[in-house]
C-alpha positions as CSV (number, residue, x, y, z in Angstrom):
1,M,-38.5,-11.6,-10.7
2,A,-41.8,-10.3,-11.5
3,G,-44.2,-12.4,-14.1
4,H,-43.2,-11.0,-17.5
5,L,-44.2,-11.8,-21.3
6,M,-41.6,-13.6,-23.5
7,R,-42.0,-13.1,-27.1
8,I,-42.2,-16.7,-28.8
9,G,-44.4,-16.2,-32.1
10,H,-41.0,-15.7,-34.3
11,L,-40.1,-19.3,-33.2
12,G,-43.4,-20.7,-34.7
13,K,-44.8,-21.7,-31.4
14,E,-47.5,-20.7,-29.2
15,A,-48.5,-20.6,-25.7
16,S,-50.0,-23.0,-23.6
17,P,-52.9,-23.3,-22.5
18,E,-51.1,-23.2,-18.7
19,A,-49.4,-20.1,-19.3
20,R,-52.8,-18.4,-20.9
21,A,-54.0,-19.5,-17.4
22,A,-51.0,-18.2,-15.2
23,Y,-51.6,-14.8,-17.0
24,R,-55.5,-14.5,-17.1
25,E,-55.2,-15.3,-13.2
26,D,-52.2,-12.5,-12.3
27,H,-53.2,-10.1,-14.9
28,R,-57.0,-10.0,-12.7
29,R,-55.3,-10.3,-9.5
30,A,-53.2,-7.4,-9.8
31,E,-56.3,-5.3,-11.2
32,L,-54.8,-4.7,-14.7
33,A,-56.8,-2.9,-16.9
34,G,-57.2,-4.1,-20.6
35,P,-57.9,-8.1,-21.8
36,H,-57.1,-10.6,-19.4
37,E,-55.7,-12.9,-22.5
38,L,-52.2,-13.2,-23.7
39,P,-51.5,-11.1,-26.8
40,R,-51.0,-13.2,-30.0
41,G,-47.5,-14.5,-30.3
42,F,-46.4,-14.3,-26.8
43,T,-46.1,-16.5,-23.6
44,Y,-46.0,-16.1,-19.8
45,V,-43.5,-16.5,-17.3
46,R,-44.8,-16.4,-13.4
47,E,-42.4,-14.8,-11.3
48,H,-39.6,-16.8,-10.3
49,E,-36.1,-17.1,-8.8
50,R,-33.4,-16.8,-11.1
51,G,-31.6,-20.6,-11.5
52,M,-34.5,-22.4,-9.8
């Protein structure tokens, strides 16, 4: 499963500094266009195996 954004703004939560850093790192590594900052109201879930 690839890393992905998860909406959390409706829960009144904000992304952790670790999630922000992981997003910046993965976004740059993938050489994606656009800002390397998480959109407001979202967090980032790194690539992982389900159930782990």
